[in-house]
N, C-alpha and C positions, 0 to 999 in steps of 0.2 A: 722238477726237484732237477750226485756227482756231478761235477765241472769238467766239461772237455775243453781243455785249451786249444789255441791255434794252431801252437808249437807241436802237441801231441798230434792232432789232423794232420798237421803238414808232412809229418815225419811216415806217418802210416798209408796216408790215402790222399788223392787229391778228389774233393767230392765237386759233383756235378754241377752246375748252375740251377739255382731253384727257379723254377719256371713257374708264373702266373698260369691261370688257366687259359689264358688266350695265347699262351706260348712266348710271351715277352719274358726277358730276364729280371727278374723282381731285385728291388735296389733294398739296402737298409733304410727305415725310415728316421734312423738316427743320425749316420754318417753317409749315407749315400753309397756306400760300399755293395759290390756286386758278388761279396765272399760270401755267401750264406749256406747255410748247411740246413738238412730237415732230418728231424730224428723223432723216433717215438719218445715218448714222455707218458708216464703217471703221476699223477699230480694230486697232493691232497689238500682240499681248501677248507679251513676251520672258521668259525665263526667267531668274532672278537669279543671281548668284554667277559666279565666275571660270570654272568649268569649264563652263558652260553656255553661254559665249561662243557656239562653234560650232552652235548648236542654232538654227535659223532660226524665226522670230516664228512665232506662230499669229495668222492673222487672223480677224477676225470680220466682220459688216456686219450690226449690229443697228439698230434702231428705238432712239432714245435719248431719252428724257423729260428735259426740262430745265428746272428751275424757274427762270422769267427774273426773280425776285427775289432769290432767296439762290446762284443758280447751280449747286447739287447735280444732278449728272445721275445717271440710272439706265438700264441697259439689261440685257438676260438673255443669255446665253451659249447658243448651240445643244449640246444633246446632244454631237454629235460632236466640237466643239473642247473643251468641258468633259472628256470622257474625256481627249484629249489632254493638258489640261492636269493632270489629276489622276495619269497616267502619267508625264508628264514627257516625253514624246515628240511629235513632229511629223509624223507620219507618217498622214495622215487615212485610209488604207487599211487600217489595223491594228485589229483590235476588241479 
């Protein structure tokens, strides 16, 4: 999901560079900027189409990497929730 603008962050703090697992600074996949911020997120994904209106949302709480120049955001969906989305199901206990 509240939007954090570049100007808000610039006035309050300078974010540390987002580093990949191997320690290299990551770049935005859209504009190639190194000006990325990492934030905690809570996202509700819902199934589209009228017949799915009664299905509950699938909630995820990923780390979200946001380009503070162009606004593109990236996150990974955990395997359990990814299976639910693939099946069109919302019961986490099913395999």
